[in-house]
Structures are given as structure tokens and as C-alpha cells.
N, C-alpha and C positions, 0 to 999 in steps of 0.2 A: 541619725533619722531615728524621729520617734511618733508614738502616737499624739497626733494633736486632737484639741477637746470637738474641731469640727470632724475630722478622721472618725472618733470613737463616736459622735453623732451619726455617720452615715454607717458605721458596723449596725450600729443600733437596728436602723432602720432595713439593712440588710436584712437581720437576723426575724425580723416579721414575715416575711416571705413563707409559705408553705413550700417545699421544696417537692413534694411527692405529686403534683398536679401543676402544668404550665396555662391551665385554666381559670388560676385564683388569681387575682391580684393584690392591692392594697389599694386605698383610697384614703389620704392624707386633705381632711379637711381644715375649711380656713380659721378654725377655732382650735385647733390642736396649739401645742407648744410651739412657739416662734423657732425653738432649735428643730426641731421637728419638721417643720416645716421647711428651713432652708437648706437643712440635709437630704431633704427630697428634691429642691430643687438642683443641688448640685450633684446629686446622682443622677439625675437626670441628663445634665448637662456633659456631663462624662459617658454618656451614652450606655449605663448599665440599667436605666429603668424605662419604659414606655413616655410615660406622661410626667410633667412636671408635678404634679401631684400625687403622684402614683402611680398607677397603672399595673404594667405585667414588665416580667424581667427578660432583658433582652438576652441574647448567649452569653455575651459577657458579664451580665448582671448576675447568669443563674450561676455561672461559675464564682464571681465573688462571694454572692451569697451563702455558696456552699462551703467556702472556704472558713468564712466571717462564723458559721453555725459549726462548725468543726472546732475552730480554734474556740469558741466559746465552752462547748462542751468540754475538750479538752482540759482547759483553764478551770471547769468549774470541778471537774473531778479529777483534777489533778494534787 
């Protein structure tokens, strides 16, 4: 198993969320890069975010975002 381009795009979206509050979501506009729009839709379909164009993290999404952000921090500082 390895990271595909699609998974990396989804990880990128998960790192956009502010984990210090549950009251802040994201909005991916129709003018955004097509890969960002597609990744956001996939995350919604997987039940990680509340809307196909962003919205808020679900409980599972919050956990995934935390892990993604932690992994990014580890890899950037390692």
C-alpha cells in the first residue's frame, strides 16, 4: 500500500482545517483547482466532512485531520 495522488490531495485538504475550534470550517469554491474540488468531494463521500464543498469536520474527520497534521509536522521537522 502506498500514498496515491488522490490520497495526498485528500490529506492536503485535511490540513486546511483549524483544529483548535469546531466552529470553523472551510469552503472550496468552484473556481478552486479541480483536484482540490475533487478531493473535497471524496472526503465528504467518505464521511469526513459535512459538505461536498467543505463545511465542517465530522468526528472521524477531526481524527483524520489531527493525524494528517501531526504527520505533516513530523515529516517537516524530521
